[in-house]
C-alpha positions as CSV (number, residue, x, y, z in Angstrom):
1,M,-15.2,34.4,-87.3
2,T,-14.3,30.8,-87.1
3,V,-11.8,29.8,-84.4
4,S,-10.0,26.5,-84.7
5,T,-8.7,24.5,-81.7
6,P,-4.9,24.0,-81.7
7,P,-3.5,20.5,-81.3
8,L,-3.8,19.2,-77.8
9,V,-1.0,17.8,-75.6
10,L,-1.3,16.3,-72.1
11,T,1.5,16.3,-69.6
12,V,1.5,13.9,-66.6
13,A,4.2,15.1,-64.2
14,G,5.1,16.8,-60.9
15,S,4.6,20.4,-60.0
16,D,7.7,22.6,-59.6
17,S,6.9,25.4,-57.2
18,G,9.8,27.4,-58.5
19,G,8.3,27.4,-62.0
20,G,11.4,26.1,-63.9
21,A,10.7,22.5,-64.5
22,G,7.8,20.0,-64.2
23,I,4.3,20.8,-65.1
24,Q,5.1,24.5,-65.2
25,A,7.9,24.1,-67.7
26,D,5.7,21.7,-69.8
27,L,2.8,24.1,-70.2
28,K,5.1,27.0,-71.0
29,T,6.9,24.9,-73.6
30,M,3.6,23.7,-75.2
31,L,2.3,27.3,-75.5
32,A,5.6,28.4,-77.0
33,N,5.4,25.6,-79.6
34,G,1.9,26.2,-80.8
35,V,-0.2,23.7,-78.9
36,H,-2.8,23.7,-76.1
37,G,-1.3,22.1,-73.0
38,M,-3.3,20.2,-70.4
39,S,-2.0,18.7,-67.1
40,V,-2.4,15.8,-64.8
41,I,-0.5,16.5,-61.6
42,A,1.1,13.3,-60.2
43,A,3.1,14.9,-57.4
44,V,3.8,18.3,-55.7
45,T,7.3,19.4,-54.9
46,A,8.6,22.1,-52.5
47,Q,11.4,23.3,-54.9
48,N,13.4,26.4,-55.6
49,S,16.7,27.3,-57.3
50,L,18.7,25.5,-54.6
51,G,17.0,22.1,-54.8
52,V,14.0,20.0,-53.8
53,Q,13.1,20.3,-50.2
54,G,10.3,17.7,-50.3
55,Y,7.7,16.0,-52.5
56,W,4.3,14.5,-52.0
57,E,2.8,12.2,-54.6
58,L,-1.0,12.4,-55.2
59,P,-3.2,9.4,-54.4
60,P,-3.6,7.0,-57.3
61,E,-7.3,7.7,-57.6
62,A,-6.6,11.4,-58.0
63,V,-4.2,10.8,-60.9
64,R,-6.6,8.4,-62.6
65,A,-9.5,10.8,-62.2
66,Q,-7.5,13.6,-63.8
67,L,-6.6,11.3,-66.7
68,D,-10.1,10.1,-67.2
69,S,-11.4,13.7,-67.0
70,V,-9.2,15.2,-69.6
71,L,-9.0,12.3,-72.1
72,G,-12.6,11.4,-71.7
73,D,-13.9,14.8,-72.7
74,I,-11.1,16.8,-74.4
75,G,-8.7,14.2,-75.7
76,A,-5.1,14.7,-76.8
77,Q,-2.9,14.3,-79.9
78,A,0.1,13.5,-77.8
79,I,1.0,12.7,-74.2
80,K,4.2,13.5,-72.2
81,T,5.2,12.1,-68.9
82,G,7.7,13.3,-66.3
83,M,8.0,12.8,-62.6
84,L,5.7,9.9,-61.6
85,A,7.2,9.3,-58.1
86,S,6.0,5.7,-57.4
87,S,5.3,2.3,-58.8
88,G,1.6,2.7,-58.4
89,L,1.4,5.9,-60.3
90,V,3.6,4.5,-63.1
91,E,1.3,1.5,-63.5
92,I,-1.8,3.8,-63.8
93,V,-0.2,6.1,-66.3
94,A,1.2,3.2,-68.4
95,E,-2.3,1.5,-68.4
96,V,-4.0,4.7,-69.6
97,I,-1.4,5.6,-72.2
98,G,-1.3,2.1,-73.6
99,A,-5.1,2.0,-74.0
100,Y,-5.4,5.5,-75.4
101,G,-3.0,5.1,-78.2
102,A,-1.8,8.7,-78.8
103,P,2.0,9.2,-79.4
104,S,3.7,9.4,-76.0
105,V,7.0,11.0,-74.9
106,I,8.4,9.4,-71.7
107,D,10.9,11.4,-69.7
108,P,11.9,8.9,-67.1
109,V,12.7,11.4,-64.4
110,G,14.7,10.0,-61.6
111,V,16.5,12.9,-60.0
112,S,16.3,16.7,-60.1
113,K,18.9,19.1,-61.6
114,H,20.4,19.3,-58.1
115,G,20.6,15.5,-57.6
116,D,17.5,15.2,-55.4
117,S,15.7,11.8,-55.8
118,L,12.3,12.1,-57.4
119,L,11.5,8.4,-57.9
120,A,11.1,5.6,-55.5
121,P,13.7,2.9,-56.1
122,S,10.9,0.3,-56.4
123,A,9.4,2.2,-59.3
124,V,12.4,1.8,-61.6
125,D,11.5,-1.7,-62.7
126,T,7.9,-0.7,-63.2
127,I,9.1,2.0,-65.6
128,R,11.1,-0.6,-67.5
129,T,8.4,-3.2,-67.7
130,R,5.2,-1.1,-67.9
131,L,5.9,2.4,-69.1
132,L,8.7,2.0,-71.7
133,P,6.8,-0.6,-73.7
134,V,4.0,1.9,-74.5
135,A,6.4,4.8,-75.3
136,T,6.7,6.3,-78.7
137,V,9.9,8.1,-77.6
138,V,11.8,7.8,-74.3
139,T,14.3,10.6,-73.5
140,P,16.7,9.5,-70.7
141,N,19.8,11.4,-69.7
142,L,23.0,9.5,-69.0
143,W,22.2,9.0,-65.3
144,E,18.7,7.7,-66.2
145,V,20.2,5.4,-68.8
146,E,22.5,3.8,-66.1
147,Q,19.6,3.6,-63.7
148,L,17.4,1.8,-66.2
149,T,19.9,-0.4,-68.0
150,S,23.2,-0.4,-65.9
151,V,25.0,0.9,-69.1
152,K,27.4,3.6,-68.2
153,V,28.0,6.2,-70.9
154,E,31.4,7.8,-70.7
155,E,32.0,8.9,-74.3
156,E,30.1,9.4,-77.5
157,S,30.8,5.9,-78.8
158,D,28.8,4.5,-75.8
159,L,25.6,6.2,-76.9
160,R,24.6,3.5,-79.4
161,R,25.1,0.7,-76.8
162,A,23.0,2.7,-74.4
163,A,20.2,3.2,-77.0
164,E,20.2,-0.5,-77.8
165,A,19.8,-1.4,-74.1
166,V,16.9,1.1,-73.7
167,L,15.1,-0.2,-76.9
168,E,15.1,-3.7,-75.4
169,F,12.4,-2.6,-73.1
170,G,10.1,-1.9,-76.0
171,P,9.8,1.9,-76.8
172,R,9.6,2.7,-80.5
173,W,12.4,5.3,-80.3
174,A,15.1,6.1,-77.8
175,L,16.7,9.6,-77.5
176,I,19.9,9.3,-75.4
177,K,20.8,12.7,-74.2
178,G,24.6,13.2,-74.1
179,G,24.7,16.7,-72.7
180,H,26.8,15.6,-69.7
181,L,29.6,14.1,-71.9
182,P,32.8,16.1,-72.3
183,G,32.9,18.5,-75.3
184,D,30.0,19.8,-77.3
185,P,26.6,18.2,-76.5
186,V,25.5,15.3,-78.7
187,D,22.2,13.3,-78.5
188,L,21.4,10.1,-80.4
189,L,17.9,9.2,-81.6
190,T,17.3,5.7,-83.0
191,D,14.6,3.1,-83.5
192,G,17.2,0.4,-83.8
193,E,17.4,0.8,-87.6
194,S,17.7,4.6,-88.4
195,E,20.1,6.8,-86.4
196,Y,20.1,10.6,-86.0
197,F,22.7,12.6,-84.2
198,F,21.8,16.0,-82.9
199,R,24.8,18.3,-82.1
200,A,24.9,21.8,-80.6
201,E,27.4,24.2,-79.3
202,R,28.0,24.0,-75.5
203,L,26.7,27.3,-74.1
204,D,28.4,29.1,-71.2
205,N,25.3,29.4,-69.0
206,R,24.7,27.6,-65.7
207,H,21.0,28.4,-65.7
208,T,19.7,25.2,-67.2
209,H,16.9,24.1,-64.8
210,G,14.1,22.3,-66.7
211,T,16.0,21.3,-69.8
212,G,14.7,17.7,-69.8
213,C,11.1,18.6,-69.2
214,T,11.3,21.3,-71.8
215,L,12.8,19.0,-74.5
216,A,10.3,16.2,-73.9
217,S,7.4,18.6,-74.0
218,A,8.6,20.3,-77.2
219,I,8.9,16.8,-78.8
220,A,5.4,16.0,-77.8
221,S,4.2,19.3,-79.1
222,H,5.6,18.7,-82.5
223,L,4.3,15.2,-82.7
224,A,0.9,16.6,-82.0
225,L,1.5,19.1,-84.8
226,G,2.1,16.2,-87.2
227,S,5.9,16.0,-87.4
228,S,7.6,12.6,-87.7
229,V,9.7,11.6,-84.6
230,P,13.1,12.7,-86.1
231,D,11.6,16.0,-87.3
232,A,9.9,16.6,-83.9
233,V,13.2,15.9,-82.1
234,G,15.1,18.3,-84.4
235,K,12.6,21.1,-83.9
236,A,12.5,20.5,-80.1
237,K,16.3,20.6,-80.0
238,E,16.4,23.9,-81.8
239,Y,13.9,25.3,-79.3
240,V,15.6,24.0,-76.2
241,T,19.0,25.3,-77.4
242,G,17.6,28.8,-77.7
243,A,16.0,28.4,-74.3
244,I,19.3,27.4,-72.7
245,A,21.1,30.3,-74.3
246,R,18.7,32.7,-72.7
247,G,18.5,30.9,-69.3
248,F,18.3,33.5,-66.5
249,P,19.3,33.8,-62.8
250,L,16.6,33.1,-60.3
251,G,17.1,32.9,-56.5
252,A,20.5,32.0,-55.1
253,G,21.0,28.8,-57.2
254,I,20.5,27.5,-60.7
255,G,18.0,29.5,-62.7
256,P,15.6,28.1,-65.4
257,V,15.9,28.1,-69.2
258,D,13.8,30.8,-70.9
259,H,10.7,29.2,-72.4
260,A,9.7,32.5,-73.9
261,W,13.0,33.3,-75.6
262,R,11.5,33.6,-79.0
263,W,9.2,36.4,-77.9
264,R,11.7,38.5,-76.0
265,P,13.6,41.4,-77.5
């Protein structure tokens, strides 16, 4: 019997000890979307349903060694980044992604679902100048848009201005996530020429931990499977909407989305 290797996707992010976001969410998402997930851990968090109690970034040499190990032997058809914590780690990851050349999905994680900071203030400019220029798709939420560009999005008409500001830093595509706007969620994907709006019903479920990680990982998975960027985003949005609908309680706070929702009765 001949066994074929599935498409390969690498995530570079932080570990979530509660299992709802970060590396854990990335790998679950990749499995659910038909690819083989691999990981480079950039930071470790002490985290549960109530928030982030602490985080510790790995030494730069440890992150580089993981990148060299995976990409030098196994390779990847797409790369996704999440929490990178510091300027030094951002620089290493940007250097490797730029040289490697695979499609990359950059989730510029700044804070957790609970509002806990996950990025050193000094690293914001490094993301702008080093990481975004090598991104195929960057997926900021509204807080991250403001952090990166100073553009404040208060209504749907502001999404285009936000996307233009993000694209000035050099990514090929910007996906501005408007889930925190009033009304039903709407996201804008654009490369500066073509525009795609993705709309969904607002679901009555507070258990949404890990949505950003999950969306970015699903996009990377479908890019590895051969989809165009707009098609990859559309398929990822469908997956994450289902995962939010089935988000479940965990601990005393905000529970995670259900990465395995398609498999459960």
